[in-house]
N, C-alpha and C positions, 0 to 999 in steps of 0.2 A: 928931654926928648918928647916929642908929641906922640901920644898913643895912636896906634893904628886902629882905625875903626873897621871892624869886620862887617861886611854886608852880605846879605844872602844872594845866591845865584839868581833868584827870581827878581831881586832888585836890579841886578845887572841887565837882565833881559828887558825890564821895563825901561831902563835908561837907553838901551840899544834901540828899542822901538821908538822912543821919543827923540832920538837923535842926539842924546847927551854926549856920547862918546865922540861923534863926529864934530861936535861943537868945541870940544876940548882938544888942544893941540900941544905938542911938545911935552915938557916935564909935567905940566898939569895933568895931561891925559895919562901919562905913565903912572903918576901917583894915584890917579883915580882908579886905574886898572889894578894896581898893586893892592889897593884896599880891598879888592875882591879876590885876591890871590891869583890873579891872571898875569902871565908874562906878557908885557907890552909887545915884544918882538913877535911872539907867536900870534897875538891878536892881529897885528898888522898883516902878516902873511895870510891869515884866514880871511880877513876882510878883502884883501886883494883878489883871492880866489873866488870869493862870493860876488864881488862887485868889480868885474873886469872893466877896463877902460872901453867905453862905447863911443864909436864914431857917430855922433848924432846927425851929422850931415848926410851920412849914407843910409841911416835907418829912420830918419825923421818921417819920410814918406810912408814907410811901412807902418810906423807907429800910428800915424794919423789915420791910415786905412783901417787899422784894427779897431780904432775908436769910432770910425764912421762906417756903418754897414753898407751904405750906398756906394762909398768909394771902393769897398772890397769886392763889388760885383765885377765880373769879367765883362768888359765891353765887347760888343759884337765884332768890332774891328780887330780885336785881339784873338778871335777864334780863327781856326783854320778856314781858309777861303772856301774849300770844297765842302766842308761840313756845313758852313753857314748857307751855302747855295743849296745844298740838298734839303736843309731844313725849311728853306723859304719856298721851295717848290711845292705846290699843291698837287693833289691827285690829278686834277684837270690839266695842269701844265705838263705833268709827266705823260699823261695820255696823249696830249697834242704832240709832244716831242716824239713819242713812239709812232704815231700816225704819220707825222712828217717824214720820219726816217724811212718808213715803209714806202711812202710815195717816191722818195728819192731812189730807193732800190728799184722801183718799177720803172722810173725814168731811165735807169741803166739796164733795163731788161732782166732784172733779177726777180722775176715774179715768184718763183718758188721760195726764195729766201725771204721776200717780203711777207708772203703768206705764212710761212713757218714762224717768223718772229712775232707776227700779230696773234697767231693762235696761241703761242706760248705765253704772251703777255695777257691775253684774255683769260687763260686758265688761272693766272695769279690774280688778275684784277678784272672780275666780271663786269664791274660797273664802268669800264673804260669805253664810253659811248663812241668817241671819235675813232678809236682803233677798231671797234666792232663795225662801224659804218664803212671804214676803209676796207676791212677784210671782206665784207659782203659785196662791195663794189668789185673787188678783185675776182671773187668767185663768180659773180654774174658775168664779168667780162670774159672769163675763161670758160663760160658755158656750164659751170657747176651750179645749176640753179637749185638743186635739192640741198646742197650744203649751204648755199646762201640763204635759203628759206629757213633752215634750221638755226643758223646764226641770228637771223633777224627775229625769229619767233622768240628765241631766248632773250634778245634785247627788249622786245616789246613787253615781255613779262616784267622786266625790271623797270622799264620806262614806257608805259603804254602810249603816252602822248608826245614822245620825242619825234619831231617832224622828219628828220632824215631817215629814221627807221621806217616810218609810215610810208614815205615816198618810195623807198626802195622796195618795200614789201608789196605795195600797191602795183608797182610795175610788174612784179612777178605774177600778180593775180589778174592782170588786165586781159591776157589772152583767153583764159578759161573760166575765171571767177570774177568777172567785172562787178557783179553786185556786192561781193565781199569787199572789193576795193572801194566801192562807193561808201559802204557802211564804215569802213576803217577811216577814210578821209573825212567823213562828215563829223567825226568825233573830235571836238576841240581843235578846229582848224586855226591856223595863224591868220593874221590880217593879210589881205591880198597884196598890199603894198610892201609887206615884210618878206613874203615868200610867194612870188608869182608862180614859180615852178610847181609848188604844191597844188595850186588851183588849176594849173594847166593839166596836170595828171588827173585831177578830180573831174575836169570837163571831159577828158577822154574816157574815163570810167563811166561817166553818165551816158556818153554816146554808145559805148559798148553794151550797156544795160538797157538800151532803147529809151532812155529818158532825154529825148532830144530837146524839148522845150527848156528843161533845166540846164542842159548843156549849153544851149544858145545864150542863156542869161549869163552863165559864167564867162563865156567867151566875150560877150559884150562888155562885161566888167573889166576883163583883161585888156580889151582894146581901148577902153577909157584910160587905162593906166599907160598904155603905149600903143598908139594907133599906127605906128610904123612897123609893128611886128608882123612880118609876112606870114609866118606860120599860123599865128592866131587868126589873121584875116582869112587865110585859105580854109582853116578848120571850121570857122564860123559859117563860111559860104557853103561848105560841103554839107553841113548840118541842114541848111535851108533848102538846097537845090539838088545836090549831087545824088542823093538817094533815089530820086525819081528816074534819072537817066540810068543808073546802075540797075534798077529793077527791070527796066525795059530790055536792057542788054542781057540780063541773066534771069529769065523768068523762072527757072527751076531752082534758083538759089534764094533763100530768104534775104530780103533787101536789108534787114538789120545787120546781117553778117557781112554783106558786101560793103555797106557803108562803114561799118566798124573797121574792116580791113583797110579801106582807103584812108580813114582817119589816122589809124595807127602808122601807116606808111608815111603819111604826110608829116606827121610830128616826130618821125624817127623813133618811135617807141617799139616797133617790131620791124624786122627785115622783110622786104617784099619777097614773094616767092611761094 
């Protein structure tokens, strides 16, 4: 009889780690296990529990992803569509959406609702320039000039050179504070070809502050841009000739004020009366 060679448990572990048991099959494996005092049937059940049958066709993709960190990243198209859209929207886009929604409300006659939604949005997002501009325009259209002035002054503190704020605020200043309007518009003006309205308001402010030569130069520049603009033609001619006639017709009224009134009415910047 061949003597049974007793081996240590540590030796069995080494063999297991190196795959020795898996390499041996049938009687040879059973004899190998018996040499360590291990029941072959118990070992088989233990190995089955530890190494269940794996469907590699179903798990191959997951296994490759676990090895490849790039493959494990969730692609944008796998995210929820609304979440992805919300992330992609910048503050400016959201501001424009809010402003556009308010304009649609105005078109439907919902002035109060439009004003309320814009005011609420500005409390949460003070830097929403488009929404602030739209709100100021609504307030001015409703005759709430004090509120519009407050809204625009807050905006100018945040963005001193934002053209739409300056234009709206200058319109509020034209009637009584034309010189302030001139000073405001002279600071970092846009190119005339980019924003002709800005320079038209500037020309009117110059007229109201009795700077007629400068005003004429601005109107001449505007007419070079568009010599078919009837409003600019009329305003430029008024600067040159109308004041003489108005002074004769109203000797007790300062001619600057008369001319200014005529200019504002001709450019629809104030209502006559």
